[in-house]
C-alpha positions in Angstrom: 8.9 11.3 -19.8 6.4 8.8 -21.3 8.2 6.1 -19.0 8.4 8.1 -15.9 5.0 8.8 -15.8 4.4 4.8 -16.8 6.3 4.0 -13.6 4.0 6.3 -11.7 0.9 5.1 -12.9 1.8 1.5 -12.0 2.6 2.4 -8.3 -0.2 4.7 -8.2 -2.6 1.5 -9.0 -0.5 -0.9 -6.8 -0.8 1.6 -3.7 -4.6 1.9 -4.2 -4.7 -2.0 -4.6 -3.7 -1.9 -1.0 -5.4 0.3 0.1 -8.9 -0.9 -1.0 -7.6 -4.3 0.4 -7.3 -2.3 4.0 -10.7 -0.2 3.5 -12.6 -4.2 2.8 -11.0 -5.9 5.7 -11.1 -2.9 8.3 -14.8 -2.3 7.6 -15.5 -5.7 8.6 -13.9 -5.0 11.9 -15.3 -3.0 15.0 -15.2 0.3 13.3 -17.2 0.8 9.5 -16.4 4.4 9.4 -12.7 5.6 8.3 -11.7 8.7 9.4 -8.4 10.3 8.5 -7.7 7.7 6.3 -3.8 8.0 5.9 -2.8 8.5 10.2 -5.5 5.4 10.2 -3.5 3.4 7.6 -0.4 3.8 9.1 -1.7 2.8 12.8 -3.5 0.0 11.7 -2.2 -1.4 8.5 0.4 -3.9 9.9 -2.7 -5.5 12.1 -5.2 -5.2 8.9 -2.8 -6.4 6.1 -0.6 -8.5 7.7 3.1 -7.4 8.4 4.3 -8.5 4.7 1.8 -6.8 2.9 2.0 -3.4 4.6 5.4 -3.3 4.0 5.4 -3.8 0.4 2.7 -1.0 0.4 5.2 1.3 2.2 8.0 0.4 0.0 5.4 1.6 -2.8 4.9 4.8 -1.0 8.5 5.7 -0.8 9.4 4.3 -4.4 6.3 7.1 -5.3 7.7 10.1 -3.6 11.0 9.8 -4.8 9.9 9.8 -8.5 8.0 12.8 -7.5 11.1 14.5 -5.9 13.0 14.1 -9.1 10.2 15.2 -11.8 12.8 15.6 -14.6 15.5 12.8 -14.2 18.6 12.8 -16.4 17.8 16.5 -17.7 19.2 19.7 -17.3 18.7 23.2 -17.9 21.5 24.1 -20.8 22.5 26.5 -23.4 23.3 25.3 -26.6 24.3 26.7 -30.3 21.4 27.3 -32.6 24.4 26.1 -35.4 26.1 28.1 -38.1 23.2 30.4 -38.7 22.8 32.7 -35.8 18.9 33.8 -35.1 18.0 37.5 -35.7 18.3 39.4 -32.4 15.5 42.3 -32.0 15.4 45.0 -29.0 12.5 44.1 -26.7 10.4 47.2 -26.1 10.1 47.4 -21.9 11.4 44.0 -22.1 8.4 41.8 -23.7 9.3 39.2 -25.9 6.2 39.8 -27.6 7.0 43.7 -28.8 10.0 43.5 -31.0 11.8 46.9 -31.8 15.0 47.6 -33.6 16.9 44.8 -35.1 20.3 44.6 -33.6 23.7 43.4 -35.3 27.1 42.3 -33.3 29.4 45.2 -32.5 31.6 46.0 -30.3 32.2 48.9 -27.9 31.6 51.9 -29.9 33.7 54.3 -27.3 36.5 52.3 -27.5 36.3 53.2 -31.3 37.0 49.6 -32.5 36.9 48.4 -35.6 33.9 46.7 -37.0 34.0 43.0 -36.4 35.3 40.2 -38.8 32.6 37.1 -38.6 34.1 34.8 -40.7 31.6 32.5 -43.1 31.1 29.3 -41.1 32.7 26.3 -42.9 30.0 23.9 -44.0 28.7 21.6 -41.4 29.9 24.1 -38.5 28.1 23.7 -35.3 28.5 27.5 -34.5 28.4 31.2 -36.0 31.6 32.2 -34.7 30.7 35.2 -33.6 31.9 34.1 -29.4 35.2 33.3 -31.4 35.6 36.7 -33.0 34.9 38.5 -29.5 37.1 36.4 -27.9 40.0 37.0 -30.8 39.1 41.1 -30.3 39.2 41.0 -26.5 42.4 39.2 -26.3 43.9 41.0 -29.7 47.1 43.0 -29.5 45.6 46.1 -30.8 43.0 46.3 -27.9 45.2 47.7 -25.0 42.4 48.1 -22.7 42.4 44.0 -21.8 45.8 44.2 -20.9 46.0 47.8 -19.0 43.0 45.9 -16.9 44.9 42.9 -16.1 48.0 44.5 -15.8 46.3 47.0 -12.8 44.8 43.9 -11.4 48.2 42.3 -11.0 49.4 45.5 -9.6 47.2 45.8 -7.3 47.1 42.3 -5.7 51.0 42.6 -5.0 50.6 46.4 -3.5 47.0 46.3 -2.0 45.6 49.3 -4.8 46.1 48.9 -8.5 47.8 52.0 -10.3 44.1 52.8 -11.4 42.2 52.7 -7.6 39.0 51.7 -9.5 39.9 48.3 -11.2 36.3 47.8 -12.1 35.8 51.4 -13.7 38.4 52.7 -16.3 35.8 54.9 -17.6 35.5 58.8 -17.2 33.5 57.8 -13.7 36.4 56.1 -12.2 39.8 57.2 -11.1 42.7 57.9 -13.3 45.7 56.4 -13.1 48.7 57.7 -10.8 51.0 56.6 -13.6 49.6 56.3 -16.9 52.9 55.8 -18.5 53.6 52.7 -16.4 50.4 51.5 -16.6 50.7 51.3 -20.7 54.1 49.9 -20.5 53.0 47.2 -18.1 50.5 46.2 -20.7 52.9 46.0 -23.4 54.8 43.9 -21.4 52.3 41.4 -20.4 51.3 40.9 -24.1 54.6 40.9 -25.2 55.2 38.0 -22.7 52.9 36.1 -24.2 49.9 37.0 -22.1 51.4 35.0 -19.0 51.6 36.0 -15.1 54.5 34.6 -14.1 56.9 36.7 -15.6 54.7 39.6 -14.8 54.8 38.9 -11.1 58.5 38.3 -11.1 58.7 41.9 -12.7 56.7 43.3 -10.1 58.7 41.6 -7.3 61.8 42.4 -8.2 61.1 46.3 -8.8 62.5 48.6 -6.4 58.8 49.7 -5.6 57.7 46.6 -4.4 60.8 46.1 -2.1 60.4 49.7 -0.7 60.1 49.7 3.1 56.6 51.2 4.9 58.4 53.5 7.6 56.9 56.9 6.6 59.2 60.0 6.5 57.5 63.4 7.8 58.1 65.2 4.4 56.9 62.7 2.0 53.5 62.2 4.2 52.9 66.1 3.9 53.4 66.3 0.5 51.4 62.6 -0.6 49.6 61.5 2.5 47.6 58.7 0.1 51.0 57.1 -1.1 50.0 58.3 -4.9 53.9 58.1 -6.0 54.4 55.0 -4.3 57.6 56.5 -2.4 57.0 53.4 0.5 54.8 50.2 0.5 51.6 50.4 2.0 51.3 48.1 5.4 48.8 45.7 4.0 46.8 43.6 6.6 46.0 39.9 5.4 42.6 39.1 4.1 40.2 37.3 6.0 41.2 33.7 3.9 44.7 34.7 4.5 44.4 35.2 8.3 42.7 32.1 8.9 45.1 29.9 6.6 47.8 31.6 8.3 46.7 30.5 11.9 46.1 26.9 11.0 49.6 26.9 9.3 50.9 28.4 12.3 49.3 25.8 14.5 50.2 22.9 11.7 46.8 21.8 11.3 46.6 23.4 8.1 45.3 20.9 5.1 46.8 21.7 2.2 44.6 18.9 0.4 43.2 20.6 -3.0 39.8 20.3 -5.3 36.6 18.7 -4.4 33.5 20.2 -3.2 33.3 22.6 -0.6 33.5 22.0 3.4 31.6 22.9 6.5 33.1 24.6 9.2 31.8 25.0 12.9 29.8 28.0 13.5 29.0 28.8 17.0 25.1 28.4 18.0 24.8 32.0 18.7 25.3 33.0 15.1 22.9 29.7 13.8 20.4 31.3 16.4 20.0 34.0 13.9 18.2 32.3 11.3 14.7 31.7 10.4 15.2 28.0 10.9 18.5 27.6 13.1 21.6 25.5 11.6 19.4 24.9 8.1 21.5 24.1 5.4 24.7 23.7 6.9 26.4 20.6 7.6 29.2 19.4 9.2 32.4 18.5 8.0 35.4 15.9 10.0 37.9 18.1 11.7 40.4 17.4 8.9 38.5 18.3 6.2 37.6 22.0 8.2 41.4 22.5 8.1 41.5 23.0 4.8 41.9 26.5 3.4 39.4 29.1 3.3 38.6 29.0 -0.2 36.9 25.9 0.1 34.5 27.0 3.1 30.7 26.6 1.2 29.4 30.3 1.6 25.9 30.8 2.5 24.4 34.2 1.9 22.7 34.2 5.6 25.5 32.1 7.2 29.1 33.8 6.8 31.9 32.1 8.9 32.1 34.6 12.0 36.2 34.8 11.7 35.8 35.8 7.7 32.7 38.2 8.1 35.0 40.2 10.7 37.7 40.6 8.6 35.7 42.0 5.6 35.2 38.9 3.5 33.8 39.7 -0.2 30.2 40.5 -0.6 28.4 37.5 -1.6 25.8 39.6 -3.6 27.5 41.5 -6.0 31.3 41.8 -7.0 34.2 42.8 -5.0 36.8 44.8 -7.0 38.3 46.3 -3.7 37.7 44.6 -0.5 37.0 47.0 2.6 39.6 47.4 5.3 38.4 47.8 8.5 39.6 48.0 11.8 36.5 47.4 14.7 36.6 45.7 18.2 34.7 42.7 16.8 37.5 41.7 15.4 39.5 41.9 18.6 36.7 40.2 20.3 36.6 37.6 18.1 40.5 37.0 17.7 40.4 36.5 21.7 37.2 34.9 22.7 36.3 33.2 19.5 36.0 29.2 19.7 38.1 28.9 16.6 41.2 31.1 17.9 40.9 29.0 21.2 41.1 25.7 19.5 43.8 26.7 17.5 45.7 28.1 20.6 45.7 24.7 22.2 47.0 23.3 18.5 49.8 25.4 18.6 50.4 24.9 22.2 50.9 21.0 21.6 53.5 21.7 18.8 55.5 23.8 20.7 55.7 21.2 23.5 56.1 18.7 20.9 59.1 20.4 18.9 60.5 22.4 21.8 60.1 19.9 24.4 59.7 21.3 28.2 61.5 24.2 27.9 59.6 27.3 28.1 62.0 29.4 26.4 62.3 27.1 23.3 58.4 27.1 23.1 58.3 30.6 23.5 60.9 31.2 20.8 59.7 29.0 18.5 55.9 30.2 18.9 57.0 33.4 17.9 59.5 32.5 15.4 56.2 30.6 14.0 53.8 33.5 14.1 56.3 36.3 13.0 58.3 34.3 10.2 61.7 36.0 12.3 63.6 35.1 15.0 62.4 36.8 18.2 64.8 39.3 20.0 65.4 38.3 23.4 63.3 40.7 24.8 60.3 39.1 23.9 61.6 35.7 24.8 61.4 37.4 27.8 58.3 38.9 27.8 56.4 35.9 26.8 58.2 33.4 29.4 57.3 36.2 31.8 53.5 36.1 30.5 53.6 32.4 31.4 54.9 32.6 34.6 52.6 35.6 35.6 49.9 33.5 34.3 50.9 30.1 36.5 51.7 32.3 39.9 48.1 34.4 39.6 45.6 32.0 38.4 47.1 28.7 39.8 47.2 27.4 36.0 48.7 24.1 34.8 51.6 24.4 32.4 49.6 23.2 29.5 46.9 26.2 30.5 49.6 28.9 30.6 51.4 28.1 27.3 47.7 28.1 25.6 46.9 31.5 26.7 50.5 32.6 25.1 50.0 31.1 22.1 46.5 32.8 21.8 48.4 36.2 22.7 51.0 35.2 19.6 48.0 34.7 17.4 47.2 38.0 18.2 49.8 40.1 17.5 49.7 43.2 15.0 52.5 41.6 13.2 50.4 38.1 12.5 47.8 40.0 10.9 49.7 43.1 9.0 52.4 42.9 6.3 54.9 45.7 7.2 
């Protein structure tokens, strides 16, 4: 800080010297008074001081501003250890650090009937008290079934759309009771037995008969268990907002699978940014190939969410979101039909179909439906797609490229693209 202040003082002195020289020279000119000095110096500085001296003055001003904009260079707020001896901790009455209440010691949650924490005496020269290690060991202890049950429930949730406990953030009395408590306990035990590894659990769940159930309903079962608590069928699941966008890019062939690095800025319509206090402020523009990266890399700004992601229930930015909303609303269909992103990707998909299927319309339709639905299309579906292209060309006198684009836009809006059945 002393070196920084010394640099500032030196720059300030050099700037003052140049300003004093300007005052002395300018006062000998036509106007002796100097109103609005800064403005006057910018207007008359080059003529009065000379080009070389004026440019030096401007450079000094910029250097001083840069130093002021970074008051704490090479410093950062950080949490550090207090050494092997942890300081005493007190309840602060009304949150006032000057009014200390009862002294408190580290313990585990009493509601879990956990044993008292065993914090070993730190070794000589230790840089930590060992309290965080003791907490981590208890959280991952085989004797602590809660951690494994919560994780097993999460894994189940992301495969089935909901957990065995429907309130994954709350296993307490105010949360939902597990629909299959014995199954949840068994999954937790398996998770621990597999060394807390995720892949064996994924394989176990995905090869189960419950996961491979059809989503088709049965009248009698729907009457007895309409919420499907017993998992007698697979709940049809709509893709998440990120999965929808990534799927569209994958179908068109534009998806960039590059990993890591900073977040990206995607194009957002001016109609959306107009709602900001300063339209477009704080939102950059990434190159097209970067914008085609997976949605997980899109920069999240709480006051400016990517429209497509927001329409399809992106996780809230202000709080933890254990379960996503799954809404069906008109704005979703309107955005998928009229949105700039969908129309751009429809053009990219159309170019892919022409490139890979040639000029044969039937082959183009067959390939397009196969890419979007991930299954061979039926003859009736191909015939309907060809009919749509021909109708567009005939009714609107549209060029073949435009008609194919609108077919691709229709294909990207199929329910089968958005829902896992």
